C-alpha positions in Angstrom: 0.0 0.0 0.0 2.9 2.4 0.7 4.3 1.8 -2.8 0.9 2.4 -4.3 0.6 5.7 -2.4 4.1 6.8 -3.5 3.4 6.0 -7.2 0.0 7.8 -7.0 1.8 10.9 -5.5 4.5 11.0 -8.2 1.9 10.7 -11.0 -0.3 13.4 -9.4 2.7 15.8 -8.9 3.6 15.4 -12.6 -0.1 16.1 -13.7 -0.6 12.7 -15.2 -4.3 11.6 -15.0 -4.6 8.1 -13.7 -7.1 5.6 -12.4 -6.4 2.8 -9.9 -8.1 -0.5 -9.9 -7.8 -2.4 -6.6 -8.1 -6.2 -6.7 -8.6 -8.2 -3.5 -6.6 -11.4 -4.0 -8.3 -13.1 -1.0 -11.9 -12.5 -2.3 -13.5 -15.7 -3.6 -13.6 -15.9 -7.4 -16.8 -16.5 -9.3 -15.0 -19.2 -11.1 -13.8 -21.1 -8.1 -15.0 -21.8 -4.6 -12.3 -19.5 -3.1 -9.6 -20.6 -0.7 -10.0 -18.2 2.1 -13.2 -19.7 3.3 -11.7 -23.1 3.6 -8.2 -22.4 4.9 -8.3 -18.9 6.4 -5.5 -16.4 6.1 -3.1 -17.7 8.7 0.5 -17.6 7.6 -0.2 -15.5 4.5 1.6 -12.2 3.8 -1.1 -9.6 4.3 0.9 -7.1 2.2 0.1 -9.3 -0.8 -3.7 -9.4 -0.4 -4.3 -6.5 -2.7 -3.1 -5.7 -6.2 -3.2 -2.2 -7.5 -3.5 -1.6 -11.2 -2.7 1.8 -12.5 -4.3 3.1 -15.7 -3.0 6.1 -17.6 -3.8 7.5 -21.1 -1.9 6.0 -23.9 -0.1 9.3 -24.7 1.1 9.5 -21.1 2.3 5.9 -20.8 6.0 6.4 -21.5 6.4 9.4 -19.2 4.4 7.6 -16.5 6.6 4.5 -16.8 9.7 6.7 -16.5 8.4 8.5 -13.5 7.4 5.3 -11.7 10.7 3.6 -12.4 13.1 6.4 -11.4 
């Protein structure tokens, strides 16, 4: 989450419009019965439960990639 916040701040400070999609990796999938309900979350790294997907406009992609990677 800290990395997501840092990336979001860098994009915002460089005036790059972006959207974030948050995916909960522990939520049951409509295609499977889900594993959390059966096994719980004991022993799992809680930092990896969410995936953040950043979307930027095609014309801003290269500059956004450069900003994120520096």
